[in-house]
C-alpha positions as CSV (number, residue, x, y, z in Angstrom):
1,X,17.2,207.7,24.9
2,X,18.7,209.4,21.9
3,X,18.8,207.4,18.6
4,X,22.2,207.1,16.9
5,X,22.5,208.7,13.5
6,X,22.3,206.1,10.6
7,X,26.0,206.7,9.8
8,X,27.0,206.1,13.4
9,X,24.9,202.9,13.5
10,X,26.7,201.5,10.4
11,X,30.2,202.4,11.9
12,X,29.3,200.7,15.2
13,X,28.0,197.6,13.4
14,X,31.2,197.4,11.4
15,X,33.4,197.8,14.5
16,X,31.5,195.1,16.3
17,X,31.8,192.6,13.5
18,X,35.6,193.0,13.1
19,X,36.7,190.7,15.9
20,X,34.4,188.0,14.7
21,X,35.6,188.2,11.1
22,X,39.3,188.3,12.2
23,X,39.2,184.7,13.5
24,X,37.6,183.2,10.4
25,X,39.7,182.2,7.4
26,X,42.9,183.8,8.7
27,X,46.3,182.1,8.3
28,X,48.7,181.8,11.2
29,X,52.3,182.7,10.5
30,X,54.0,184.5,7.6
31,X,53.8,181.6,5.1
32,X,50.6,182.1,3.1
33,X,51.2,178.8,1.3
34,X,51.6,176.8,4.5
35,X,49.9,173.4,4.4
36,X,47.6,172.3,7.3
37,X,49.3,170.4,10.2
38,X,49.6,166.7,9.6
39,X,47.7,164.3,11.7
40,X,50.0,162.6,14.2
41,X,48.5,159.2,13.4
42,X,49.7,159.5,9.8
43,X,53.4,159.7,10.9
44,X,55.4,156.6,10.0
45,X,55.9,154.2,13.0
46,X,59.4,153.9,14.4
47,X,60.9,150.4,13.8
48,X,62.8,149.9,17.0
49,X,63.9,146.4,16.1
50,X,65.5,147.8,12.9
51,X,67.3,150.5,14.9
52,X,68.7,147.9,17.3
53,X,69.9,145.7,14.4
54,X,71.5,148.7,12.7
55,X,73.3,149.7,15.9
56,X,74.6,146.2,16.4
57,X,75.9,146.1,12.8
58,X,77.7,149.5,13.4
59,X,79.2,148.2,16.6
60,X,80.4,145.0,14.9
61,X,82.1,147.0,12.2
62,X,83.9,149.1,14.8
63,X,84.8,146.2,17.1
64,X,85.1,143.0,14.9
65,X,87.0,141.0,17.6
66,X,84.2,141.6,20.1
67,X,81.6,140.7,17.5
68,X,83.5,137.4,16.8
69,X,83.7,136.5,20.4
70,X,80.0,136.9,20.9
71,X,79.1,135.3,17.6
72,X,81.1,132.2,18.6
73,X,79.7,132.1,22.2
74,X,77.3,129.2,22.8
75,X,73.7,130.3,23.0
76,X,72.2,130.2,26.4
77,X,68.6,129.8,27.2
78,X,67.1,133.2,28.2
79,X,66.7,133.6,31.9
80,X,63.7,135.5,33.1
81,X,64.7,138.0,35.8
82,X,63.5,137.0,39.3
83,X,61.2,139.6,40.6
84,X,62.7,141.2,43.7
85,X,60.5,140.9,46.8
86,X,60.1,144.0,49.0
87,X,61.6,143.4,52.5
88,X,58.9,142.8,55.2
89,X,60.9,144.7,57.8
90,X,59.8,148.4,57.7
91,X,63.4,149.7,58.2
92,X,64.8,147.4,55.5
93,X,62.0,148.4,53.2
94,X,62.9,152.1,53.8
95,X,66.5,151.4,53.1
96,X,65.6,149.6,49.8
97,X,63.4,152.6,48.8
98,X,66.3,155.0,49.5
99,X,68.6,153.0,47.2
100,X,66.1,152.6,44.3
101,X,67.9,155.4,42.5
102,X,70.8,153.0,41.9
103,X,68.6,150.6,39.9
104,X,70.0,149.5,36.5
105,X,68.3,148.2,33.4
106,X,68.7,144.5,32.6
107,X,71.4,143.3,30.2
108,X,70.4,140.5,27.8
109,X,72.9,137.7,27.1
110,X,74.2,139.4,23.9
111,X,74.8,142.7,25.7
112,X,76.4,140.9,28.6
113,X,78.7,139.1,26.3
114,X,79.7,142.2,24.4
115,X,80.2,144.2,27.7
116,X,82.4,141.5,29.3
117,X,84.5,141.2,26.1
118,X,84.9,145.0,26.0
119,X,85.8,145.1,29.8
120,X,88.6,142.5,29.2
121,X,89.8,144.4,26.1
122,X,89.9,147.7,28.0
123,X,91.6,146.2,31.1
124,X,94.4,144.9,28.9
125,X,94.7,148.2,27.0
126,X,95.1,150.2,30.2
127,X,98.2,148.5,31.4
128,X,100.6,151.1,32.8
129,X,98.0,153.9,32.5
130,X,97.8,156.0,35.7
131,X,96.4,159.5,34.9
132,X,93.4,161.0,33.1
133,X,95.3,162.2,30.0
134,X,96.9,158.8,29.4
135,X,93.5,157.2,30.1
136,X,91.7,159.2,27.5
137,X,94.5,158.7,25.0
138,X,94.5,154.9,25.5
139,X,90.8,154.6,25.2
140,X,90.9,156.7,22.0
141,X,93.4,154.2,20.5
142,X,91.1,151.4,21.5
143,X,88.2,153.0,19.6
144,X,86.3,154.6,22.5
145,X,85.7,158.3,22.0
146,X,87.7,160.1,24.7
147,X,85.2,162.9,25.0
148,X,82.5,160.5,26.2
149,X,84.6,159.3,29.1
150,X,83.7,160.6,32.6
151,X,86.7,160.5,35.0
152,X,86.3,161.0,38.8
153,X,88.1,160.6,42.0
154,X,87.5,157.5,44.1
155,X,90.0,158.2,46.9
156,X,92.4,155.5,45.9
157,X,92.8,155.8,42.1
158,X,91.0,157.7,39.3
159,X,87.7,156.1,38.3
160,X,86.1,156.2,34.9
161,X,82.8,155.3,33.2
162,X,81.4,155.5,29.6
163,X,79.0,153.9,27.2
164,X,80.3,151.5,24.5
165,X,79.5,153.1,21.1
166,X,76.3,151.9,19.4
167,X,75.2,148.5,20.7
168,X,77.1,148.3,23.9
169,X,76.4,148.7,27.6
170,X,78.4,150.8,30.1
171,X,81.9,150.2,31.3
172,X,83.0,151.4,34.7
173,X,86.5,151.0,36.1
174,X,89.4,152.3,38.2
175,X,93.0,153.0,37.3
176,X,94.4,150.7,40.0
177,X,97.5,148.6,39.3
178,X,96.4,146.6,37.4
179,X,93.4,148.6,36.0
180,X,90.0,147.1,36.5
181,X,86.9,147.5,34.3
182,X,83.5,145.9,34.4
183,X,80.4,146.0,32.2
184,X,76.9,147.0,33.5
185,X,73.6,148.3,32.2
186,X,72.6,151.9,32.1
187,X,71.0,153.3,35.2
188,X,67.3,153.6,35.1
189,X,67.6,157.3,35.9
190,X,69.9,157.6,32.8
191,X,73.5,157.4,32.0
192,X,76.5,155.2,33.0
193,X,77.5,157.2,36.1
194,X,75.9,156.0,39.3
195,X,73.4,158.6,40.3
196,X,74.2,160.6,43.5
197,X,71.8,160.8,46.4
198,X,68.5,159.4,47.1
199,X,65.9,160.3,49.7
């Protein structure tokens, strides 16, 4: 075996050491003054209770008559939801599983009061409204952003659904004569529109 010349040995050693040195002490990115990444545990905790309180305050400023109705409503003892029992019949259990996509979150008493007050307000405000353009215009005048409203066909009359701004639940209704509107919680799968399909 031939021995490498001393100059070649030095070059080979230098080339072999480059990949090792490249990983040590190098900075990632273009910013040479970049600070090291922060530890996720040092991030401030989100105060969900404060967020809910701020949303309710914003809602009450936009809809003072609804806020007054629910502030004056007698307090009810909180009712724990009754756990639903799975059907024992295999076919009924399969049907229940197939309709699980329609499950909604639970409304507490305050959200129920606000939702029902909004539903009555909207029903009264939609008197004489029969088409989508007039619907969006009427809802805009009532303080509900028209661009958030979903309108769809029901076969008999146009249907609509949207979320109450800030601290409110969903409203779903139809432009029948008279118009109908009801409050409900958001669907577990997300949004105010009933999810389509199942399995």
